[in-house]
C-alpha positions as CSV (number, residue, x, y, z in Angstrom):
1,M,16.6,-18.5,-1.1
2,A,18.5,-19.4,2.0
3,S,17.1,-16.9,4.5
4,P,13.3,-17.1,5.2
5,I,11.2,-14.0,5.0
6,I,8.4,-13.2,7.5
7,L,6.1,-10.2,7.1
8,Y,4.2,-9.0,10.1
9,T,0.8,-7.4,9.6
10,N,-2.0,-6.2,11.7
11,R,-4.6,-8.8,12.5
12,E,-7.3,-7.2,10.3
13,Y,-5.1,-7.1,7.2
14,S,-6.3,-3.5,6.8
15,S,-2.9,-1.6,6.7
16,P,-2.2,-0.1,3.2
17,Y,1.5,0.0,4.3
18,V,1.6,-3.7,4.9
19,L,-0.1,-4.1,1.5
20,S,2.7,-2.2,-0.2
21,V,5.3,-4.6,1.2
22,Y,3.1,-7.6,0.5
23,A,2.6,-6.6,-3.1
24,T,6.4,-6.1,-3.5
25,L,7.0,-9.6,-2.2
26,V,4.4,-11.1,-4.5
27,E,5.5,-9.2,-7.6
28,K,9.1,-10.3,-7.0
29,G,8.0,-13.9,-6.6
30,L,9.6,-14.2,-3.1
31,P,8.3,-16.9,-0.8
32,F,7.3,-15.5,2.6
33,E,5.2,-16.2,5.7
34,L,2.6,-13.8,7.0
35,K,2.2,-13.4,10.8
36,S,-0.4,-11.1,12.3
37,I,-0.1,-8.8,15.3
38,D,-3.1,-7.6,17.4
39,L,-2.5,-3.9,17.6
40,G,-5.8,-3.4,19.5
41,S,-4.5,-5.3,22.5
42,G,-1.1,-3.8,22.3
43,Q,0.7,-6.9,21.1
44,N,3.1,-4.7,19.2
45,L,4.2,-3.1,22.4
46,E,5.1,-6.3,24.2
47,P,8.8,-7.0,24.8
48,E,9.1,-9.8,22.2
49,Y,7.8,-7.7,19.3
50,R,9.7,-4.6,20.4
51,R,12.9,-6.5,20.2
52,L,12.0,-7.5,16.7
53,S,10.6,-4.2,15.4
54,L,12.6,-1.1,16.0
55,T,9.5,1.2,15.8
56,S,7.0,-1.4,17.2
57,R,4.8,-1.0,14.2
58,V,3.5,-3.0,11.2
59,P,4.7,-3.8,8.7
60,T,7.9,-5.3,10.0
61,L,9.9,-7.6,7.8
62,L,12.2,-10.3,9.1
63,H,14.8,-11.6,6.6
64,G,17.0,-14.2,8.3
65,G,18.5,-12.4,11.2
66,F,17.7,-8.9,9.9
67,S,14.5,-7.0,10.8
68,L,13.2,-3.8,9.4
69,S,10.1,-1.7,9.9
70,E,8.5,1.2,8.0
71,S,7.0,0.2,4.6
72,S,9.0,2.6,2.4
73,A,12.3,1.3,3.9
74,I,11.2,-2.3,3.5
75,V,10.2,-1.9,-0.2
76,E,13.4,-0.2,-1.0
77,Y,15.4,-2.9,0.9
78,L,13.6,-5.6,-1.1
79,E,14.3,-3.8,-4.4
80,D,18.0,-3.5,-3.5
81,A,18.3,-7.0,-2.2
82,F,16.4,-8.9,-5.0
83,T,17.4,-7.3,-8.2
84,P,16.9,-7.9,-12.0
85,P,17.4,-10.1,-13.9
86,D,16.7,-12.7,-11.2
87,F,13.8,-10.8,-9.7
88,P,11.5,-8.2,-11.4
89,S,11.8,-4.6,-10.3
90,V,8.8,-2.9,-8.7
91,Y,10.1,0.5,-9.8
92,P,10.7,2.0,-13.2
93,H,14.2,1.7,-14.7
94,D,14.3,5.3,-15.8
95,P,15.7,7.4,-12.9
96,Q,13.2,10.3,-13.4
97,L,10.2,7.9,-13.5
98,R,11.6,6.1,-10.5
99,A,11.9,9.4,-8.6
100,R,8.3,10.1,-9.6
101,A,7.1,6.8,-8.3
102,R,8.8,7.4,-5.0
103,Q,7.4,10.9,-4.8
104,I,3.9,9.5,-5.2
105,Q,4.5,7.0,-2.5
106,A,6.0,9.6,-0.1
107,W,3.1,11.9,-0.7
108,V,0.3,9.5,0.0
109,R,2.0,8.5,3.2
110,S,2.6,12.0,4.5
111,D,-0.4,14.0,3.3
112,L,-4.2,13.6,3.1
113,G,-4.6,12.7,6.8
114,A,-8.2,14.0,7.1
115,L,-9.2,11.7,4.2
116,R,-7.6,8.7,5.7
117,E,-9.3,9.4,9.0
118,E,-12.8,9.8,7.5
119,R,-12.4,7.0,4.9
120,P,-10.2,4.3,6.5
121,T,-9.0,1.3,4.6
122,T,-11.9,-0.8,6.1
123,V,-14.3,1.0,3.7
124,I,-12.8,-1.1,0.9
125,Y,-14.2,-4.3,2.3
126,G,-17.6,-3.1,3.4
127,A,-17.4,-0.8,6.4
128,R,-18.7,2.3,4.6
129,N,-18.9,5.6,6.3
130,P,-22.3,7.2,5.5
131,Q,-21.3,10.6,6.7
132,P,-20.2,13.2,4.1
133,L,-16.7,14.4,4.2
134,S,-15.9,17.2,6.5
135,E,-14.4,20.4,5.1
136,A,-10.9,19.2,5.8
137,G,-11.7,15.8,4.3
138,G,-13.2,17.4,1.2
139,R,-10.1,19.5,0.7
140,A,-8.0,16.4,0.9
141,A,-10.2,14.5,-1.5
142,D,-10.1,17.4,-4.0
143,K,-6.3,17.5,-3.7
144,L,-6.1,13.7,-4.3
145,L,-8.4,13.8,-7.3
146,S,-6.6,16.7,-8.8
147,V,-3.3,14.8,-8.7
148,A,-5.0,11.7,-10.0
149,D,-6.5,13.7,-12.9
150,T,-3.0,14.8,-13.9
151,L,-1.4,11.3,-13.6
152,I,-4.1,9.0,-15.0
153,D,-5.0,8.8,-18.7
154,E,-8.5,8.4,-20.0
155,Q,-8.1,4.6,-20.3
156,G,-7.2,4.3,-16.6
157,G,-3.8,2.9,-17.4
158,D,-0.8,2.5,-15.1
159,L,0.6,5.8,-13.8
160,L,4.0,5.9,-15.3
161,G,3.5,3.9,-18.6
162,S,4.0,0.6,-16.9
163,W,3.1,-0.9,-13.5
164,S,5.1,0.1,-10.5
165,I,4.6,-0.3,-6.7
166,A,3.4,3.4,-6.7
167,D,0.3,2.1,-8.5
168,V,-0.6,0.0,-5.4
169,D,-0.2,2.9,-3.0
170,F,-2.0,5.4,-5.2
171,S,-4.9,3.2,-6.2
172,V,-5.6,2.1,-2.6
173,M,-5.8,5.8,-1.6
174,L,-8.2,6.5,-4.4
175,N,-10.2,3.4,-3.5
176,L,-11.0,4.9,-0.2
177,L,-13.4,7.2,-2.1
178,C,-14.5,4.7,-4.7
179,A,-15.4,1.9,-2.3
180,N,-17.3,4.3,0.0
181,G,-19.4,5.5,-2.9
182,D,-18.0,9.1,-3.0
183,P,-18.2,10.8,-6.4
184,V,-15.1,10.0,-8.5
185,P,-14.5,10.7,-12.2
186,E,-15.0,7.6,-14.4
187,K,-11.4,7.4,-15.6
188,I,-10.2,7.2,-12.0
189,R,-12.7,4.5,-11.2
190,R,-11.4,2.6,-14.2
191,Y,-7.9,3.0,-12.9
192,V,-8.8,1.7,-9.4
193,D,-10.8,-1.2,-10.8
194,R,-7.9,-2.2,-13.1
195,Q,-5.4,-2.1,-10.3
196,S,-7.7,-4.0,-7.9
197,E,-7.7,-6.9,-10.3
198,R,-3.9,-7.3,-10.1
199,S,-3.1,-10.5,-8.2
200,C,-0.9,-8.8,-5.6
201,I,-3.8,-6.6,-4.6
202,K,-6.7,-9.0,-5.2
203,S,-5.1,-11.7,-3.0
204,W,-4.5,-9.2,-0.2
205,W,-8.2,-8.1,-0.1
206,A,-9.1,-11.8,-0.1
207,L,-7.1,-12.2,3.1
208,A,-8.7,-9.2,4.6
209,R,-12.2,-10.6,4.0
210,Q,-11.5,-14.0,5.6
């Protein structure tokens, strides 16, 4: 591949949105470099990074002279730029299943804010929140678990019959409850455990724990 790829992440490697892009790059077998940005000190707001990232956020992908931020846009760019048969797809081939995968991704990004606030991604690698969920957090958790019950079979298999990038986004959201020790049905725990063993997720959590 002629043009190098650089993926910018937050310093703590705690962003589920960076993970979605990272997993896409890993699943497609694309070589890339990871660079971290200290959001806490405002490094993303410095002129150099603002010139690179249109929205001054992570993830930002640099591919040759082209830069792109916002995880859903980046994943779709990679899917369009690196296509089968040379590169595996991270979305289902069937258009209805592909639409369902994108629906799941869009939903977990745009809803469930109370749950993300009370169970941030850091709970996955040890920083548990001992406080029970608030009323709003509980409603968000119930909504998430209801959708999960509809989508996940009793064996905890992939959401749409075979793995897709939606499994990364959905399993990470569910893992906010599992890792924190909140009550979760067994089939959902099986699903989260299975997804967490996939190399694209397992290698990311290893980076986060360094």
